[in-house]
C-alpha positions, 0 to 999 in steps of 0.5 A: 514707767509714767511720770505723773504730775506729783512726781514733776512737781517733786522734780522742778522742785529739787531742780530749783533747789539744786540750782539755788545751791549751785548759783550760790557755789558759782556766785562765791567762785566767780567773785573769788576768781575775779579777785585772785585773777586780779592779784595774780596778774599783778604778782605775775605780770602780764607776760608770766600770766600770758605764759601760764595760760598758753602752756597751760593751754596745751595741756587743756588740749588734751583735758577736753577728754576729761569733759567727755568722759565726764559727760559720758558718765553722768549720762550712764549713771543717771540712766541706771539711777533712773532704772534702780539698777544699783549693780549697774551703776557699780559695774559702770563705776569700775569699768569708768575708772579701770578706762580713766586709769589707763587713759592716764597712762596714755596721756603721760606718754604723749605729754611727755614726747610730742607735747614737751617738744611743742612747748619747747620749739613752737611756742614763743616763750622768752628765753630766760623764762623757758625753764620756769616754762618747763616746770609749769608744764610739768605741774600742769600735767600732774594737775591735769592727772589728779583732776582726771582721777576724780571725774568718775567720783564727781559724777556720781555725786551729780547723778544722784543730785547731791549738789550741796556736797558739790557746793560744800566742796567748792567753798573748800576750793575757794578757800584753797584759792585765797591761800594761793593768792597769799602764798604767791606774795610770799619768798624769792622763789619763782612766782610762775613755778610757785603758782603751778605748784600751788595748783597741783596741790590745791586739785589734789586737795579737791580730788582728795575731798570727792574721793572720801566723800563718795567712799564713804556715801555710796557703796557703788563707788568701791573700786575693783579692777574690771573689764568688760569688751561689751560694755567698754565698746558700748561706752567708748563708742558714745564718748568717741563720737562725743569726743568731736563736740569737746575737740570743737570747744577746745580748738575754738578756746585753746587752739586759737590761744595758741594761734594767737601766741605765734602770730602776736606775742604773750600780752595778747595771750594775757588779754585774752586769758583776762577776758576768758576769765570774765567768761569762764566767771559768767558761764559758771552761773548758766552751768550751775543751772545746766548741772541741775537740769541735766540728770532730769533731761536723761531721766525723762528721755529715758522715761519716754516722757518726751513732751515732759522733755521739750518743755523743760529743754525750752524752759531751761534754754531761756533761764540759761540766757536770762542767767547770763544776760543779767550778769553780762549786759551790765558788764558789756555796757561798762566794760572799761569801768569795771576792768579798771576796778577789777585790774591795777594793769589793763593789757591791750585788747582786754577791753575788746576782747572781754566784749566779744567773749561775753557776746559769744557766752550769751549766744552758747547758754542757749545750746547747753540743754539742747546738747543734753537732749541730744546726748540723752538719745545716745545716738549722737553721731551725726549730731556731733560730727556735723556741729562739732565740725562746724566749731572746728572750722574756727581754727582755719578760718582765723588762721587764714584772716590773720595771716591776711593781716586781721586784728586779733580780735577776729578769732572772736568774731569768727567764733560768734558768727559759728556759734550762731550758725551752729544753733539752727543747725542743731535745732534741725538735727534735734528734730531728726533725733527725737522730733522736736520741730524746728519751727516750734524751737525757733519760735519758742526758744530762739527768735524770742531770746534773739528780739530780747537781747537785741531790744535790751541791748538798744534801750539800755545804750540809748540811755547809757548815752545820756549818761557821762559819769562812770560811776552813775552809768554803771549802776543806772545801765545795770539796774535798766538792764535787768529790769528790761531783760525781765520784762521783755522776757516774761512778755516775749519769751514766756508761754501763756501758762509759764506767765500765769505760773510765773505770776502765781509764784510772784504774788505768792512771794509778795504775800509772804514778804508782807504778811 
């Protein structure tokens, strides 16, 4: 079915509206996350904070399966919605939920055998915190199970592009997080255990909200046991190859966390956890846009509108980078000042760790739309093996460098280098999958964004060198960074037609403002 101009404009408006809703959602989550992290670090202390993150990281090494299955659900749900096949959505929903129930049973088995042995025998945990660590581990497993159950419902909402509902439920989530902070300060119980229990209860409430909404809104979400071997094999094959990419991410983010614990101590894990709190908050803004764009990429590919998909891929990559850069640059240029405002106590390595993970987040921001385009084709075997394999190299390379006596930040430098290499490799694979020329991707996306990033950094850095006062430095460099990023993006990254469209919207906005 051809997508006419009116339909394309309608889709663009829907993307803009959904992006705004998700952007507001993530801004709210980001502010609350940064605030609660500060309070929780103070209440738990650096050591317990590090213990929770390394123990939770062991569970998260299994939770990468959730992201894979969620992405698979969204891809297949969006495809069937685009076809208008209500029965197909219902069948897929029931099949996916059945698979999830079996998956949860498998996770419980391995978590309570191999996982339990690992946390008690391989992690470096102070002797007096072993009992608390085990309680934390058990509630982390329960939190993971409840979160897993919510994924088909969450995917259904996103596939229907009901982002306002997604945002409203997040407001409830934010209120629950604030409640956790309040409750942690009460009583004389072990606060590490209490924190794990409260997170489990909070996740359970959010899962219940997703379940009730889908049950009331979407008839296809009504569950009854279903097992169709042929369809399950198709979905399992797709999920299996996509799993490689998810494994690479979790190895980079959580495997290295365990590696640092083995070579150093929980304080280093605490510093890394703080750095990744900032990174996750920044990434969340890009993910808001990506969640809004992804269903459209799937639908355009399904409709065989490849040229429109190439345009959307290029534009969304630029927007993702700009969204991250506008927030990341002021923090990068004023890291110590920002951390002093945020935290009562700054653990060693935190400043450098946070700067490096933000640079990595800037690079990775370009990848989201390209990954979605590859996933849309369904032919992801080669894509996932090559790019996932490159990312998995992070762990052995980091281990070798740490074994040779390198400082802990080397793990993040390795990640940055591999992320750059992966962008280039992905562009070659995309050309094979769908004909999107490497030359076009490099000329329209990669090199313009690289130039924008470097030029903005150089200008802001030298302007900042002239300002000794920390407060003035923060405000001046932040304003200059936003202006330069916007100006350079307009003149370097945008095509002539995109510049014309942007000018039209700016003039229309100015006209409405003054008339």
